[in-house]
C-alpha positions as CSV (number, residue, x, y, z in Angstrom):
1,M,-38.8,22.2,53.5
2,T,-35.1,22.4,53.9
3,R,-33.1,25.5,53.3
4,R,-29.9,25.3,51.2
5,P,-26.9,27.1,52.8
6,R,-26.0,30.4,51.4
7,P,-22.9,30.5,49.1
8,A,-21.1,32.7,51.6
9,A,-21.8,30.2,54.4
10,R,-20.5,27.4,52.2
11,A,-17.3,29.4,51.4
12,V,-16.8,29.9,55.2
13,L,-17.4,26.2,55.9
14,S,-14.9,25.2,53.1
15,G,-12.4,27.6,54.6
16,V,-12.8,26.1,58.1
17,L,-12.4,22.6,56.7
18,A,-9.3,23.7,54.8
19,A,-7.9,25.2,58.0
20,V,-8.4,21.9,59.7
21,V,-6.6,20.0,56.9
22,V,-3.7,22.5,57.0
23,T,-3.5,22.1,60.8
24,V,-3.3,18.4,60.6
25,L,-0.7,18.5,57.8
26,L,1.5,21.4,59.1
27,F,1.1,22.0,62.8
28,P,4.4,21.0,64.6
29,F,3.0,18.4,67.0
30,V,6.2,16.4,67.7
31,S,9.5,18.1,68.5
32,G,12.8,16.3,69.1
33,G,16.5,16.5,68.7
34,W,19.6,14.4,68.2
35,C,23.4,14.7,68.8
36,A,26.2,12.8,67.1
37,D,29.2,12.8,69.4
38,A,32.7,12.4,68.0
39,A,36.1,11.7,69.5
40,D,37.2,15.2,68.3
41,P,34.8,17.7,70.0
42,G,35.0,20.0,67.1
43,T,33.3,17.5,64.8
44,S,30.3,16.7,67.0
45,S,27.0,17.9,65.7
46,C,23.4,18.2,66.9
47,G,20.1,19.0,65.3
48,T,16.4,19.4,66.0
49,F,13.3,18.6,64.2
50,Q,9.5,19.3,64.3
51,R,7.0,17.1,62.7
52,S,3.2,17.1,62.1
53,V,0.8,14.4,63.2
54,V,1.2,12.7,59.8
55,G,5.0,12.9,59.9
56,I,5.8,15.9,57.7
57,D,8.8,18.0,58.7
58,T,7.4,21.4,59.4
59,S,7.7,24.5,61.6
60,I,5.3,27.0,63.2
61,W,5.9,29.4,60.3
62,F,4.8,26.8,57.7
63,W,1.6,26.3,59.7
64,L,0.9,30.0,60.1
65,G,1.7,30.6,56.4
66,G,-0.7,27.8,55.4
67,L,-3.5,29.3,57.6
68,A,-2.8,32.8,56.2
69,I,-3.2,31.4,52.6
70,V,-6.5,29.6,53.6
71,A,-7.8,32.8,55.3
72,F,-7.0,34.9,52.2
73,F,-8.8,32.6,49.8
74,T,-11.7,32.2,52.2
75,V,-12.2,36.0,52.5
76,L,-11.8,36.2,48.7
77,A,-14.5,33.5,48.2
78,V,-16.9,35.1,50.7
79,N,-16.5,38.5,49.0
80,R,-17.1,37.0,45.5
81,T,-20.2,35.2,46.6
82,A,-21.5,38.2,48.5
83,A,-21.0,40.3,45.4
84,G,-22.8,37.7,43.3
85,E,-25.8,37.6,45.8
86,R,-26.1,41.3,45.6
87,A,-26.1,41.3,41.8
88,T,-28.7,38.6,41.5
89,S,-31.0,39.8,44.3
90,S,-31.3,43.4,42.9
91,T,-33.0,42.2,39.7
């Protein structure tokens, strides 16, 4: 006989999978820069970029913010399922 995973375990697993997706989409994997030189030194400009594995412009703060949102909703889901298990198991 196979056991079904508890709702809290499913919520944690969903949170872990969401964290992996957020990491693939938002972790700054590639960093680079560019400079455009001009004849007049005052008009030269430079810039930098950070991109994820899939090519989305991102930063470490976007990634950390995404993980914080995933963690918040995972904890919320675990608390809701734990409260539901306590309510149904006491009857």
